[in-house]
N, C-alpha and C positions, 0 to 999 in steps of 0.2 A: 504494499499499499504506500502511495506517495504521501509522505507526511510533511515534506517541505513544500512551500509554494513554488509553482513553476515559474511564475512571474510576480514580482512585487513592485507595484508602481504607487504605493500608498502615499509617498511623499509628494506626488504630482496631483493626486486626485482630490477634488473638493468634496467636503462633506456637508456643505451648506444647503439647507432647504431640500429641494428635490434633485440636487446634483449628486454626482458620484460615479462609480463604475457601472456601466449600464449593460454591456453585452459583449459577446465574443462569437466568432464564427470561423470554422476551418475552411480554407480554400479547397475546392474540388479539383484544382488544376495543379497545385504544387504543395510544398510543405510549409505554407505560411499560415499563421494564426492572426486573425484580425480582431481588434478590440475597439471599444467605443467607450468614451468617458468625458466628463467635464473637469478641467483642471482648476487650480486655485486662482487663476486669473479669469475665470468664467469663460473659458474657451472650450468648445466642444471639439473633440478630436476623434478621427478614425485613423488608426495606425496599424501597422503589421510587423510581425517578427517571423524569422525563420524558426521552425520547430522541428527538431530531429531527434528521434529516439526518446521522446518525452523531455528533452532539454531545449530551452529557448536560448538562442544566440542573441544576447541583449545588444550586441554591436550591429545587428542587422536591422535595427529600427528603421521603418520607412513611414513618413507622414503621408497619408492618403488624402485627408480632408480636414479642414479646420473651419469652425464657425463660432463667431463671437456671440455669446448668449447675453441677452439684455437683462435677464433677471435669474433668480435662483430657482424659478419654477418653470414647469412645462418645457424641460430640455429634451424630453424624448430619449433618443439614443439607441434604440434597438438596431441591430444590423443582422443580415442573413443573406447567404448565397441562395439565389432562387433556382428553380429547375432549368432556367436559361443559362446558368453558369455565371450570372452577373451578380454584383454586390448591391443589395438593396439597403437603404439607410433611412430611418425614420427620425424626424425632428418635430418637437412640439412647437407651439406658437411663440414660446419664449416669454410670454407675458405673465404678470402676477394674477391676471384674471381678465375676462371679457375680450381679450385680444384688441385693445384700443388702437394699435397701429395697423390693424386689418392685415396682419402678416399672412394668415392662412389663406386669404383670397388674393394675395399679391404674388405674381409670378416672378418678381424680381429678386426674391430671396428664398432661402431654404427653410424658413420657419413655417411650421404647420404642413409639412410636405413629406412625401415619400419619394426618395431619389433612387435612381438606377444608374450605376456606373460600372465600368470595366477597369479594375486596378491593373496597372502595368508597372510592377516593381522594378523591371529592368529597362523601362523606357525613359525617355527624356522628361515626360510628364508623369505625375503619380497615378493618373487614370485617364481613360478616354471615355467619351460619351457615345453610347450606341446610337446610330442614325435612326433607329426605330423608336427612340423616345419621342413623346408626342409634341414637345415644344422646340425641337431642334429647328433652327432657322427662323423662329419667331422673334421679331425685334423686341428687345427689352426683357424677354423671358429667359430664365435660366434653363439651359438645355438638359441639365441633370434631373429635372423634375419629372416624375412619372405620374403622380397623383397629388392632389392638394385638398384644402378645406378640412384639415385635421386639427384637432385641439391638442392632444398629446397622445400620439400613437405608441404608448409605452411598450406594448408587445404586439408583434405581428408574426405570422408564420405561414409556411406553405404546406399544403397537404402533400406528403411525399409520393402518394399514389397518383393523384390527379393534377397536381401543380396549382390547385386553387389557392387563392390568397385570403387569409383571414386577419383582420386587424381589430384589436381591442383599443378603442379610442376613449380616453377618460373624459367624462363630462364636467360641466360647470357646477351648477346648483341642484339640478333636477334629474337629468337623464344620463345614463351610461349606455354606450352603443357598441355593437360589434358589426363591422363592416365586412363585406364579402365580395370578392371579384373572382368569378370562375376563370379558369385557365382559357386564354384566348379572348378575354373581354377586351373591348376597345380601351387603349391607353388614354390617359388624361382625365381620369375620374375626378369629380368635385364632390367631396362628401359633406359640404354644406357649412362647416364652421367658418365664421361666427354668425352667419346669417341664421343658422339653426343650431339647436342643441338636440341631437337625435333627430326626431321629426318635428320637434316643437319650434315655433318661431322664436328667434332670440334677438337679432339686431338687423333691421332693414329687410328688404325684399329678398325672398329665396333666390338662389342662383338658378339659371336655366340649366336643364339637364342634370339636376342634382341626383346623386346616387343615394337612395335611402339605405339605412342600416338593415341588415337581415333580421336583427332583433335589438331591442333596447329595454331598459328597465329603470325605474325610478329609485329614489333613496328612502322610500317610505318604510322599508323593512330593515333599515340600519346599514344597508350597503352604501358605499361611497366612491369606489374607484374600481372600474373593471380591470381584471387582469386577464389579458388575452392568452389563450393556451394553444393547443395543438389538436389536430385530428389524429385519433388513436389508430394506429396501423400495426399494432403488435399482435402476437399470437396467444398471449397468456389469458386474455379475457375476451372470448369470442363475442359476447354481447355488446362489447364496446367498439368493435371494429367499424371504422367509418364514422364514429361519433366525435364531434368537436367538443373538447373539454375546456372549460374556462372557470374563472373564479372572481372573487372580489377581495380587495385589501382588507376591508373592515370586518367582514364576517368570516372570512376564510373558508367558506363552503365551496366545494367543487361541484359545478353544474355541467349539464351536457345538452347538446342539441344535434339534431340530424336535419340536413337540408336536402331538398330535392328540387332541381330546376331553379335554384337561387332563392327558395322560400323555406321557412322552417316547416319540416314535416312532422317532427315531434320534438318535445322538449322536456327534460327532467330538471326541475328547479333544485333538486337536492339529491345527491347520490349517497348521502350518509358519510361523506368524507369532509373533515374539517382540518384545515392546516392553519393555525394561528400565524399571523404575519405572512400570509401567502403573498409572494411578490413576483413569482415567475413560474413558468413551465419550461421544461426542456425535453427534447425527443432524442432517443438513442437511435443508432443506425438501424436497429431491428424493429423500430416503430414503437417500442414501449415509451411510456411518458413518465417523467419525473416531476416532482413538485418541489419548489424551492421556497424556504421560509426565511425571513429576516431573523427569526428568534430560535428556530428549531432545526436548522440544517436542511438536508436534502431527503426527500421521501420517494418511495417507489410504490406504485399502485399494484396490488395483488388481488386475485380473485378471492372473494370471501368464502 
């Protein structure tokens, strides 16, 4: 068992507000590990290191992307390699609330966005932008943007079998939402924030062609912040195969839903699993799902 940390960047990482170490992802192309965090100067980073035989070469650090964060909240920070082999990066709107700068609806910045890039650690630039990104060539728009209108996409994931994209987008005062884009859906989706919170009107007229969440819930039962999860594709629990698992920070309950043709076909509001301090999910190469707690460590789901 590995008892020593593989990488320690604690001296660089901010622990203010909602900042911190956010995410990591292994490259499907080479031996690089990609990480995402906010530093003590309130800068969001995506960086990579060479990882060989479980050992990180700290001298191999490559800076992929940097973003100045305007506040200590809504930094987002999840990263994942998609089924297309590209690196997807999620950032929150960066505001203390309400998104007063209208970042999420503005295509000139990365805040409130989902980005898609192709890292090039051996190239002259840290990454290149795929020509298939929706805003390539549009004057004033950042070509890295793939989707926008997000408040704080704290956790998103791809179904390893279908390639469908699931996003847990944390709400403001009332609604938490889970967004869904099937594999092959048109790029450039606008999920509505800050014009809408979930499907509720929030500020101004709703955008044209807004993409509704596949499901949403309010805070009436004590929940406060959605924790997006993963579609279960393991073999240990047959009844969960193809089910999307998610949770909430405040009550720690693990919930599940099944979609058909982009709509909820069935939903279990409570699986009888409670993880205090639930902050993230992780998926193993065999499709099994792990639960990560701020207070209790890492948990594995097993059949009762």
